KEFILO-996204 format. One line per 3 residues: number of its first residue (from 0); their letters; for each residue x, y, z of N, C-alpha, C, O. Coordinates in pm, 1 decimal. Layout:
% KEFILO-996204
NUM = a = X Y Z X Y Z X Y Z X Y Z  ...
//
This chain:
% KEFILO-996204
0 = xxx = -2003.7 -1181.5 5586.9 -2118.7 -1199.1 5503.0 -2135.3 -1084.0 5404.0 -2163.5 -1105.9 5286.2  -2117.4 -959.8 5453.3 -2128.2 -844.9 5363.6 -2020.9 -849.9 5256.8 -2044.9 -815.6 5141.0  -1900.5 -893.8 5297.6 -1790.3 -900.4 5201.0 -1821.7 -1002.7 5090.9 -1790.1 -978.5 4974.4
3 = xxx = -1881.5 -1112.8 5124.7 -1919.3 -1214.8 5027.0 -2026.0 -1160.4 4932.1 -2022.2 -1187.8 4812.1  -2120.6 -1084.1 4985.1 -2225.7 -1026.8 4901.2 -2168.4 -923.6 4804.8 -2207.8 -919.5 4688.3  -2075.2 -839.7 4852.4 -2011.2 -739.9 4766.0 -1929.4 -809.3 4658.6 -1934.6 -769.8 4542.1
6 = xxx = -1854.3 -911.4 4695.2 -1774.2 -986.2 4597.8 -1864.9 -1049.4 4492.6 -1835.6 -1044.6 4373.1  -1976.1 -1109.0 4538.3 -2071.3 -1168.8 4444.6 -2128.7 -1064.7 4349.2 -2138.5 -1088.4 4228.8  -2166.3 -949.9 4403.5 -2221.2 -842.0 4321.0 -2119.7 -794.9 4217.0 -2155.4 -773.0 4101.2
9 = xxx = -1994.8 -779.5 4256.9 -1889.0 -738.1 4163.2 -1869.8 -841.7 4052.6 -1850.0 -806.5 3936.3  -1875.8 -968.6 4089.4 -1861.8 -1074.4 3988.1 -1977.8 -1071.2 3888.3 -1957.2 -1089.5 3768.3  -2098.7 -1048.0 3937.7 -2215.5 -1041.3 3849.3 -2203.0 -923.2 3753.2 -2230.9 -937.3 3634.1
12 = xxx = -2161.0 -806.4 3804.0 -2143.7 -689.1 3718.8 -2034.8 -713.8 3615.1 -2052.8 -683.0 3497.3  -1921.9 -769.5 3658.6 -1810.7 -797.4 3566.1 -1855.4 -894.0 3457.4 -1822.0 -875.6 3340.3  -1932.0 -998.5 3495.8 -1981.0 -1093.7 3397.4 -2075.7 -1028.0 3297.8 -2068.6 -1054.5 3177.8
15 = xxx = -2164.4 -942.2 3347.7 -2260.7 -874.1 3260.5 -2189.9 -783.6 3160.4 -2225.7 -781.7 3042.6  -2089.8 -708.8 3206.0 -2013.6 -620.3 3116.6 -1938.7 -703.1 3013.2 -1935.5 -668.8 2895.1  -1878.6 -812.1 3058.7 -1804.1 -898.4 2966.2 -1896.4 -958.8 2860.8 -1862.2 -962.1 2742.6
18 = xxx = -2012.5 -1006.1 2903.3 -2108.3 -1064.5 2809.2 -2158.1 -960.7 2709.5 -2175.1 -991.0 2591.4  -2181.7 -837.7 2756.9 -2228.9 -731.1 2668.5 -2122.5 -698.2 2564.1 -2154.4 -683.7 2446.1  -1994.7 -686.2 2606.7 -1886.0 -659.0 2512.6 -1870.8 -772.9 2413.5 -1846.0 -749.9 2295.2
21 = xxx = -1885.6 -896.1 2461.5 -1872.8 -1011.5 2372.9 -1983.4 -1010.7 2267.0 -1957.4 -1038.3 2149.9  -2108.4 -978.7 2308.6 -2217.8 -977.3 2211.2 -2200.7 -863.7 2111.5 -2237.9 -878.9 1995.1  -2145.0 -749.0 2154.0 -2118.4 -639.2 2060.5 -2017.4 -681.3 1955.8 -2032.5 -650.9 1837.5
24 = xxx = -1914.1 -751.6 2000.1 -1810.7 -796.6 1906.5 -1868.0 -893.5 1804.7 -1829.8 -890.9 1687.7  -1959.5 -978.8 1848.4 -2017.7 -1077.0 1757.9 -2113.3 -1013.8 1658.6 -2124.2 -1061.7 1545.8  -2183.9 -906.3 1697.4 -2280.9 -846.1 1606.8 -2215.2 -756.0 1503.7 -2276.2 -727.9 1400.5
27 = xxx = -2093.5 -709.9 1527.5 -2024.2 -627.2 1428.4 -1978.4 -714.2 1313.0 -1915.5 -818.2 1332.9  -2010.1 -671.5 1194.9 -1964.2 -744.5 1077.4 -1831.8 -685.5 1033.5 -1816.6 -563.4 1028.6  -1734.8 -771.9 1001.3 -1608.1 -718.2 954.9 -1626.4 -643.9 822.8 -1696.7 -690.7 733.3
30 = xxx = -1563.6 -530.0 812.3 -1574.1 -450.1 689.4 -1506.1 -525.2 574.8 -1395.6 -577.4 589.8  -1573.0 -529.4 462.4 -1513.8 -592.3 345.0 -1403.1 -501.8 293.6 -1426.6 -385.9 259.4  -1284.7 -554.9 288.8 -1172.5 -476.1 241.2 -1146.5 -513.7 96.3 -1121.3 -629.4 62.9
33 = xxx = -1153.6 -413.5 12.8 -1133.0 -436.3 -129.0 -1055.6 -318.9 -183.6 -1102.8 -205.3 -180.0  -937.7 -345.6 -233.8 -855.9 -238.4 -288.5 -710.1 -276.9 -291.2 -674.3 -392.8 -311.9  -626.3 -176.3 -269.6 -481.5 -195.8 -276.2 -418.0 -140.9 -149.1 -448.1 -29.1 -107.2
36 = xxx = -331.1 -219.1 -88.7 -248.0 -174.7 23.0 -104.2 -206.3 -13.7 -76.3 -304.1 -83.0  -14.1 -122.7 33.5 124.1 -149.8 -1.0 224.3 -72.2 79.6 192.0 -3.5 176.5  347.3 -86.0 35.7 462.3 -24.4 98.5 545.1 44.2 -9.5 574.0 -14.7 -113.7
39 = xxx = 583.3 170.0 16.4 669.0 244.7 -75.0 808.2 253.4 -12.1 823.5 298.9 101.3  908.7 209.4 -86.8 1047.2 217.9 -39.1 1135.0 281.5 -145.3 1108.5 271.0 -265.0  1240.8 348.3 -98.6 1338.7 409.3 -188.4 1469.6 332.6 -173.7 1515.5 305.0 -62.8
42 = xxx = 1527.8 299.2 -287.3 1659.6 234.8 -288.3 1757.7 329.9 -354.8 1733.3 380.7 -464.3  1869.6 352.8 -286.3 1973.3 441.7 -338.4 2108.0 371.9 -331.6 2128.3 279.1 -253.3  2198.1 418.1 -414.1 2336.1 370.0 -406.3 2360.2 240.3 -481.5 2279.0 196.6 -563.2
45 = xxx = 2473.7 180.7 -451.3 2521.1 61.6 -520.0 2461.7 -63.7 -456.6 2488.8 -94.1 -340.4  2381.1 -135.8 -533.2 2322.5 -260.8 -487.6 2385.4 -380.2 -559.5 2332.2 -491.1 -556.0  2499.6 -355.8 -625.0 2570.1 -464.3 -693.4 2632.3 -555.8 -588.5 2691.1 -507.0 -491.9
48 = xxx = 2620.7 -686.2 -605.4 2683.7 -776.7 -508.2 2835.9 -764.6 -515.2 2894.5 -765.6 -623.4  2898.5 -753.1 -398.7 3043.5 -740.1 -393.8 3095.7 -786.9 -258.8 3033.1 -763.8 -155.3  3209.1 -851.7 -260.9 3272.0 -897.4 -137.7 3339.3 -779.9 -66.9 3344.1 -776.5 56.1
51 = xxx = 3391.3 -683.4 -143.7 3469.1 -573.0 -87.7 3386.6 -457.4 -32.7 3429.9 -390.3 61.0  3269.5 -433.0 -88.8 3194.0 -314.5 -46.7 3095.1 -349.4 64.5 3043.5 -461.1 70.2  3069.6 -254.3 151.1 2971.2 -279.6 257.5 2832.1 -294.8 196.9 2800.0 -235.7 93.8
54 = xxx = 2751.7 -374.7 263.2 2617.5 -396.8 209.2 2530.0 -274.7 234.5 2539.2 -210.2 339.0  2446.4 -245.1 138.4 2349.9 -136.2 152.8 2218.5 -196.9 198.4 2202.4 -318.9 196.1  2126.1 -114.4 239.1 1995.1 -161.5 280.5 1920.4 -211.4 156.7 1856.9 -133.6 85.5
57 = xxx = 1929.1 -342.2 132.4 1873.5 -397.5 8.3 1720.8 -394.1 5.6 1661.2 -402.4 -101.7  1657.2 -382.1 121.0 1510.9 -375.5 123.1 1459.6 -235.3 93.3 1341.4 -218.0 63.9  1546.1 -135.8 100.4 1505.1 1.5 78.1 1462.2 69.3 207.2 1450.8 5.8 312.1
60 = xxx = 1438.7 198.9 197.4 1398.3 279.8 311.7 1254.7 325.2 288.7 1224.3 379.6 182.5  1165.1 304.1 385.9 1026.2 348.6 368.8 1019.5 497.3 335.5 1099.4 577.0 384.6  922.2 533.4 250.6 914.5 671.6 203.0 771.0 721.2 196.1 679.0 646.0 163.9
63 = xxx = 753.6 849.7 227.0 624.8 916.5 207.7 619.7 963.1 62.8 707.3 1037.1 18.0  518.6 920.6 -9.7 502.0 961.2 -148.4 354.3 967.3 -182.8 270.8 903.9 -118.3  324.0 1044.9 -286.0 190.2 1047.2 -341.2 182.7 938.9 -448.0 267.7 931.5 -536.7
66 = xxx = 79.8 855.0 -438.5 60.4 747.5 -534.7 -67.2 777.9 -612.5 -174.3 795.4 -554.3  -54.4 783.7 -742.9 -168.4 809.5 -830.5 -216.2 676.3 -885.8 -136.8 597.8 -937.7  -346.2 650.8 -874.6 -404.2 526.8 -923.9 -485.3 558.7 -1048.4 -581.5 635.5 -1044.9
69 = xxx = -443.6 497.6 -1158.1 -509.4 517.0 -1287.3 -579.7 388.6 -1326.9 -541.8 280.9 -1280.7  -683.2 397.9 -1413.3 -728.4 275.9 -1480.0 -605.6 220.0 -1553.5 -516.8 296.5 -1590.9  -599.8 91.4 -1574.0 -481.5 28.6 -1631.9 -428.8 106.4 -1752.6 -499.7 128.4 -1850.8
72 = xxx = -301.7 147.2 -1742.1 -234.9 221.6 -1849.8 -131.0 133.9 -1917.0 -63.4 53.6 -1852.7  -120.1 151.2 -2047.1 -18.6 82.9 -2124.8 88.0 184.5 -2165.6 58.9 303.5 -2176.9  209.7 138.9 -2187.5 318.7 228.4 -2229.1 283.1 304.3 -2357.0 333.4 414.4 -2379.6
75 = xxx = 197.1 246.6 -2440.4 156.7 314.2 -2564.2 66.6 435.0 -2536.2 44.8 517.2 -2625.2  14.2 446.5 -2414.0 -76.0 556.0 -2378.9 -5.9 672.6 -2309.3 -69.5 772.9 -2277.1  125.3 659.6 -2286.0 199.6 764.4 -2215.4 324.0 801.1 -2294.6 362.6 730.5 -2387.7
78 = xxx = 386.3 911.8 -2257.0 515.6 949.2 -2312.8 620.8 915.2 -2208.7 633.8 982.0 -2106.1  696.1 808.6 -2238.1 795.3 759.5 -2142.6 921.0 845.1 -2144.7 963.0 894.8 -2249.2  979.4 860.9 -2028.2 1106.7 930.6 -2014.4 1216.0 829.2 -1985.5 1203.2 711.5 -2019.2
81 = xxx = 1322.5 874.8 -1923.7 1435.0 787.0 -1889.7 1421.9 732.6 -1748.7 1362.3 796.1 -1661.7  1478.5 613.8 -1726.7 1498.4 558.2 -1593.4 1368.5 541.8 -1513.6 1368.4 562.2 -1392.2  1258.6 505.5 -1579.5 1132.5 482.4 -1511.5 1040.4 602.8 -1502.1 927.9 591.2 -1453.5
84 = xxx = 1086.6 717.3 -1547.8 1003.1 837.7 -1540.7 906.6 843.6 -1658.2 933.9 790.4 -1765.8  794.7 908.2 -1635.9 692.5 926.1 -1738.5 678.8 1075.5 -1762.3 644.5 1150.8 -1671.2  705.8 1117.9 -1884.8 698.3 1260.3 -1917.0 555.2 1312.3 -1921.6 528.6 1426.1 -1883.0
87 = xxx = 462.2 1227.6 -1969.4 323.0 1270.4 -1979.5 232.4 1148.5 -1978.8 264.7 1045.6 -2038.0  119.2 1160.8 -1911.7 17.0 1056.3 -1916.9 -92.6 1095.0 -2016.1 -200.2 1035.4 -2020.7  -60.3 1198.2 -2095.7 -152.5 1251.8 -2196.4 -286.8 1288.4 -2132.5 -290.1 1365.6 -2036.7
90 = xxx = -397.8 1233.9 -2184.5 -529.5 1270.5 -2131.7 -573.4 1185.9 -2012.8 -679.5 1210.7 -1955.6  -495.1 1088.2 -1975.4 -533.8 998.8 -1865.5 -542.9 1075.5 -1733.5 -459.9 1161.6 -1704.1  -643.7 1042.8 -1656.0 -667.2 1107.0 -1527.0 -664.8 1000.6 -1417.3 -722.5 893.2 -1434.6
93 = xxx = -599.4 1028.6 -1305.7 -603.3 931.9 -1195.2 -745.2 924.4 -1137.6 -814.8 1025.5 -1128.4  -786.5 804.6 -1099.3 -919.0 791.1 -1038.9 -911.3 811.2 -888.2 -1010.6 847.5 -825.1  -794.4 787.8 -830.7 -771.6 813.2 -688.2 -625.4 849.3 -667.5 -537.4 811.9 -744.9
96 = xxx = -603.3 923.8 -559.6 -468.2 958.6 -518.0 -459.6 931.7 -368.8 -550.4 966.2 -293.3  -350.4 870.2 -327.0 -330.5 838.9 -186.2 -185.4 871.4 -151.2 -99.0 873.5 -238.9  -158.9 896.8 -23.2 -22.7 927.9 21.0 21.9 821.7 119.8 -51.2 787.4 212.7
99 = xxx = 142.3 769.7 99.3 197.7 674.7 195.5 238.3 750.9 321.2 272.2 869.1 314.8  234.6 682.8 435.1 271.8 747.3 560.7 422.9 744.1 580.1 495.5 700.7 490.6  471.3 789.2 695.2 615.7 796.8 719.8 680.6 659.0 721.3 802.4 647.7 707.8
102 = xxx = 599.6 553.5 737.7 650.7 416.3 732.8 637.7 355.9 593.8 664.3 237.3 574.3  596.7 437.9 496.9 583.3 392.9 358.8 454.5 318.8 328.3 435.4 273.2 215.6  365.3 305.6 426.4 244.3 226.1 407.8 127.8 309.9 353.7 113.1 428.0 385.3
105 = xxx = 46.9 244.9 271.9 -73.3 308.4 219.2 -179.7 203.3 192.5 -149.0 85.9 171.6  -304.5 246.6 193.6 -418.7 162.4 156.6 -521.1 249.6 86.7 -539.2 366.3 121.6  -586.7 193.4 -10.7 -691.8 265.5 -82.3 -801.1 166.3 -121.3 -773.1 56.4 -169.1
108 = xxx = -925.5 207.1 -100.0 -1041.2 125.6 -136.6 -1073.4 152.5 -282.8 -1081.2 267.5 -325.9  -1092.0 43.9 -358.8 -1119.5 55.9 -502.4 -1220.9 -48.6 -545.9 -1230.6 -155.3 -485.4  -1296.6 -18.1 -650.7 -1384.2 -120.9 -706.9 -1302.5 -227.3 -780.5 -1185.1 -207.2 -811.8
111 = xxx = -1366.3 -339.1 -806.8 -1302.0 -446.3 -882.8 -1252.3 -388.8 -1014.9 -1323.5 -313.1 -1080.9  -1130.8 -424.5 -1053.1 -1075.8 -376.8 -1180.1 -925.5 -388.9 -1186.7 -861.1 -441.9 -1096.1  -871.0 -338.6 -1295.6 -725.4 -340.0 -1317.7 -676.5 -196.0 -1317.4 -735.7 -108.2 -1380.1
114 = xxx = -567.2 -173.9 -1245.6 -517.3 -39.3 -1223.1 -367.0 -30.9 -1246.1 -295.8 -131.3 -1245.7  -321.5 92.4 -1265.9 -178.6 123.3 -1273.9 -143.8 217.5 -1159.3 -216.3 313.1 -1131.5  -31.6 188.9 -1093.2 16.8 275.5 -986.1 134.5 356.6 -1037.3 228.4 302.5 -1095.7
117 = xxx = 128.3 487.1 -1014.6 237.1 576.9 -1054.9 268.6 666.3 -935.5 178.2 720.8 -872.2  396.3 681.0 -905.6 440.0 760.2 -790.5 483.4 898.2 -837.5 547.3 913.3 -941.7  447.2 998.7 -757.9 493.5 1134.2 -787.6 625.6 1156.5 -714.0 629.8 1159.7 -591.0
120 = xxx = 731.3 1171.7 -790.0 864.6 1200.0 -737.4 893.9 1348.3 -759.2 828.3 1412.0 -841.6  990.6 1404.4 -687.3 1025.2 1545.3 -712.0 1060.1 1572.9 -858.9 1034.2 1682.0 -909.6  1118.8 1474.2 -926.6 1157.4 1490.1 -1067.2 1044.1 1461.1 -1165.1 1059.1 1484.4 -1285.0
123 = xxx = 930.5 1410.3 -1115.8 818.5 1379.1 -1204.3 750.7 1248.5 -1169.2 774.2 1191.6 -1062.7  665.8 1201.3 -1260.0 593.0 1076.6 -1239.0 684.8 958.3 -1263.5 767.1 959.8 -1355.1  669.7 854.3 -1179.6 763.9 742.4 -1182.5 691.3 609.0 -1168.0 606.5 591.5 -1080.5
126 = xxx = 726.8 516.0 -1255.6 679.2 377.5 -1246.8 782.3 290.5 -1318.0 800.9 302.1 -1439.1  848.2 204.5 -1243.5 955.9 124.0 -1302.2 917.1 -22.7 -1321.2 1003.9 -109.3 -1332.3  788.3 -49.7 -1324.7 743.7 -187.2 -1337.9 639.7 -196.6 -1448.4 551.7 -111.2 -1459.5
129 = xxx = 650.2 -300.3 -1529.5 548.2 -326.5 -1631.3 539.2 -477.3 -1653.0 630.8 -551.7 -1618.3  428.4 -520.8 -1710.3 411.9 -663.5 -1737.3 451.6 -695.6 -1881.4 504.6 -609.7 -1951.9  426.2 -817.8 -1924.6 467.5 -861.0 -2058.8 387.6 -793.3 -2170.4 428.0 -797.6 -2286.6
132 = xxx = 274.0 -730.5 -2135.9 196.0 -657.0 -2235.9 224.3 -506.4 -2229.0 151.5 -427.2 -2289.0  328.5 -466.7 -2156.9 368.9 -326.6 -2138.6 266.6 -243.4 -2062.1 258.3 -122.1 -2081.1  188.6 -308.7 -1975.4 100.2 -236.1 -1885.4 183.9 -181.6 -1770.3 267.9 -252.8 -1715.3
135 = xxx = 161.5 -56.4 -1734.2 242.3 11.9 -1633.6 196.6 -27.8 -1493.8 78.5 -16.5 -1461.0  289.7 -74.0 -1411.8 268.0 -118.2 -1273.0 124.6 -168.9 -1252.6 45.5 -107.4 -1181.2  92.5 -283.5 -1317.4 -44.7 -333.1 -1311.6 -79.6 -397.3 -1176.7 -0.3 -472.2 -1119.6
138 = xxx = -198.7 -366.5 -1127.8 -249.8 -427.6 -1005.0 -395.2 -465.8 -1030.8 -474.1 -385.2 -1080.1  -428.9 -588.5 -997.3 -564.0 -640.6 -1016.3 -636.4 -639.0 -882.0 -586.3 -695.2 -784.5  -753.2 -575.8 -875.3 -835.4 -574.7 -754.3 -953.2 -669.2 -776.0 -1031.1 -653.5 -870.0
141 = xxx = -964.2 -767.1 -687.3 -1071.7 -864.8 -694.8 -1175.7 -836.2 -586.9 -1147.7 -766.9 -489.1  -1294.4 -889.7 -605.7 -1405.1 -867.3 -513.2 -1368.2 -914.6 -372.0 -1323.0 -1027.4 -352.4  -1388.8 -825.2 -274.1 -1363.8 -852.3 -132.1 -1220.2 -896.0 -102.6 -1195.6 -967.8 -5.8
144 = xxx = -1127.7 -853.5 -184.5 -986.3 -887.3 -165.1 -902.7 -761.0 -161.8 -937.2 -658.9 -221.4  -792.8 -770.9 -91.0 -698.4 -660.6 -83.8 -570.6 -703.6 -156.0 -507.3 -801.4 -116.3  -532.9 -632.7 -259.7 -408.3 -661.3 -330.3 -294.8 -592.0 -255.8 -306.8 -475.8 -216.7
147 = xxx = -185.9 -663.3 -236.7 -70.9 -609.1 -164.9 43.7 -588.1 -262.8 77.8 -677.6 -340.2  103.3 -468.4 -258.6 212.7 -436.2 -350.4 329.6 -373.6 -274.4 313.6 -320.9 -164.4  446.0 -381.0 -335.6 563.8 -310.4 -286.1 612.4 -221.9 -400.0 649.4 -270.3 -507.0
150 = xxx = 611.5 -92.8 -375.2 654.4 4.1 -475.6 799.0 40.2 -444.6 827.9 100.7 -341.4  889.2 2.8 -534.4 1031.4 31.0 -514.9 1074.2 144.5 -606.1 1066.6 133.6 -728.5  1119.0 253.1 -545.7 1169.0 368.1 -620.3 1320.7 350.1 -631.7 1393.3 361.4 -532.9
153 = xxx = 1366.7 322.1 -753.1 1506.2 280.0 -770.2 1587.0 368.4 -865.2 1696.5 329.2 -905.7  1536.6 485.8 -901.6 1606.9 565.7 -1001.5 1740.4 620.4 -950.5 1819.9 669.3 -1030.7  1767.5 613.7 -819.9 1895.9 658.6 -764.6 1982.3 540.7 -721.0 2076.3 557.8 -643.5
156 = xxx = 1950.7 421.0 -770.6 2023.7 300.0 -733.1 2091.3 238.2 -854.5 2051.9 261.0 -968.8  2193.7 160.0 -826.2 2264.3 84.7 -930.6 2255.1 -62.0 -894.8 2283.7 -101.3 -781.7  2214.2 -144.8 -994.0 2200.6 -289.0 -971.4 2291.3 -366.7 -1062.7 2293.3 -489.7 -1057.7
//
């Protein structure tokens, strides 16, 4: 009889704890995620298709890098260098800076708007992507949405 009472008491306590945890989970509102999340990878070597050569890691290797987020920049607003490098962003200032982790991942919260992503490489600022209007690595952030990007650093690769 005592064993049945103890078992019953344990079940009541377990149920109460479970119900309390469940109600806590329901009352928490999910955080609105708005901004940019992505992956930074470095590609090196020969990526030319060939039957004779061994395949290289075509997806790239995750990399830790500093990513500068600017209001949308156009090529006409910067001094472009060779091979994706930018010699100067002139008077433009980044609105945020974030660093990718050892797995190449990063996330940054941003207001709704259009942005340019530029990576700081040992040799300088780098962005090898632009749209048809010559906007540098454009990313659009929408309300309550997370834009996902893949930043490929390819200045040491051949395609």
